[in-house]
C-alpha positions in Angstrom: -31.7 -13.3 -14.2 -30.2 -13.2 -10.7 -26.5 -12.2 -10.4 -24.0 -15.0 -10.0 -23.0 -15.4 -6.4 -19.6 -16.9 -7.1 -17.0 -16.1 -9.6 -14.2 -18.1 -11.2 -10.7 -16.8 -11.0 -10.9 -15.8 -14.7 -14.1 -13.8 -14.1 -12.5 -12.0 -11.1 -9.4 -11.2 -13.2 -11.5 -9.9 -16.1 -13.9 -7.8 -13.9 -11.1 -6.4 -11.7 -8.4 -5.8 -14.3 -5.9 -7.8 -12.2 -3.9 -10.7 -13.6 -4.8 -14.2 -12.4 -1.3 -14.5 -10.9 -1.9 -11.4 -8.9 -5.1 -12.8 -7.5 -3.3 -16.0 -6.5 -0.6 -13.8 -4.9 -3.2 -11.8 -3.0 -4.9 -15.0 -1.8 -1.5 -16.4 -0.6 -1.0 -13.2 1.4 -4.5 -13.6 3.0 -5.9 -10.5 1.3 -8.7 -12.4 -0.4 -10.2 -15.8 0.0 -11.7 -18.5 -2.3 -13.0 -21.9 -1.8 -12.7 -25.0 -3.9 -15.5 -26.7 -5.7 -16.0 -30.4 -5.8 -14.0 -30.3 -9.1 -11.2 -28.5 -7.2 -11.7 -25.2 -9.0 -11.4 -21.9 -7.2 -14.5 -19.8 -6.6 -14.6 -16.3 -5.1 -17.5 -14.5 -3.5 -18.6 -11.2 -5.2 -17.1 -9.3 -2.2 -13.6 -10.1 -3.7 -14.2 -7.5 -6.5 -14.4 -4.6 -4.0 -11.5 -6.0 -1.9 -9.3 -6.2 -5.0 -10.4 -2.6 -6.0 -9.4 -1.4 -2.5 -6.0 -3.3 -2.7 -5.3 -1.6 -6.1 -6.1 1.9 -4.8 -4.1 1.4 -1.6 -1.1 0.1 -3.5 -1.4 3.0 -5.9 -0.9 5.5 -3.1 2.0 3.5 -1.6 0.3 1.4 1.1 2.1 -1.9 1.5 0.4 -5.3 1.2 1.3 -6.0 4.8 -0.5 -2.8 5.9 -3.5 -3.7 3.7 -3.7 -7.2 5.1 -3.5 -5.9 8.7 -6.4 -3.5 8.0 -8.4 -6.1 6.1 -8.4 -8.2 9.3 -10.9 -5.7 10.8 -13.4 -6.5 8.0 -16.0 -9.3 8.3 -15.3 -12.1 5.9 -17.7 -12.9 3.0 -19.4 -9.5 2.7 -18.7 -6.6 0.4 -16.9 -3.8 2.2 -19.4 -1.0 2.9 -18.9 2.8 2.8 -18.5 2.6 6.6 -15.8 0.0 6.1 -14.0 2.2 3.6 -14.2 5.1 6.1 -12.5 2.9 8.7 -9.8 1.7 6.3 -9.0 5.1 4.8 -8.9 6.7 8.3 -6.5 4.1 9.5 -4.2 4.8 6.6 -4.4 8.6 6.8 -1.6 9.2 9.3 0.8 7.0 7.4 0.0 8.7 4.2 0.4 12.2 5.7 3.9 11.1 7.0 4.8 9.8 3.5 3.6 13.1 1.9 5.8 15.1 4.3 8.7 12.9 3.4 8.1 13.3 -0.3 7.8 17.1 0.1 11.1 17.1 2.0 12.7 15.0 -0.8 11.3 17.2 -3.5 12.3 20.4 -1.9 15.8 19.2 -1.0 16.7 17.5 -4.3 19.0 20.4 -5.3 20.1 21.3 -1.8 22.1 19.6 0.9 20.5 16.4 2.0 22.7 16.1 5.1 25.0 13.3 4.1 27.7 15.1 2.1 27.9 12.7 -0.8 25.3 14.4 -3.1 25.9 18.0 -2.2 29.7 18.3 -2.0 29.8 22.0 -2.7 27.2 22.9 -0.2 27.7 20.4 2.6 30.6 22.2 4.3 28.3 25.2 4.7 25.2 23.4 6.0 26.7 20.3 7.7 30.1 21.6 8.9 32.3 18.9 10.2 29.5 16.4 9.6 27.6 17.5 12.7 24.5 15.8 11.4 26.2 12.4 12.0 25.4 12.8 15.7 21.7 12.5 14.8 22.1 9.1 13.2 23.0 7.5 9.9 21.9 8.4 6.4 20.6 11.5 4.8 19.3 13.3 7.9 17.7 16.3 6.2 15.3 14.0 4.4 14.0 12.3 7.5 10.5 13.6 8.3 10.3 14.7 11.9 
């Protein structure tokens, strides 16, 4: 028996582990596409399963839906993303993820120390940010900003 070429929204939800409402949301954001049958029912190509898997993985590591959508625009429509496609996608996200990792490390390492704003480290701030000198660098917690 040949594999089904098109899937219903329920089938995609079941196979991908994503709620039907999430699929509709992804579709509204242009991340996935469907077409309507003569009976006005949504049908998805099988490529949607891999796209949804990529969306879930990307979101899990903190990539926004806007970033995912922008990167998906580089993929051809209607075909399952290949290993080469994945290499392009993951490479395009690497720098942003590295930046986020640096920020998270700074946050983790500075949680019990001065964060440069004075409000969360009252007893240490006069020693590390005397006269609020970090204010000249800009607003917010300056020591947590990855440079």
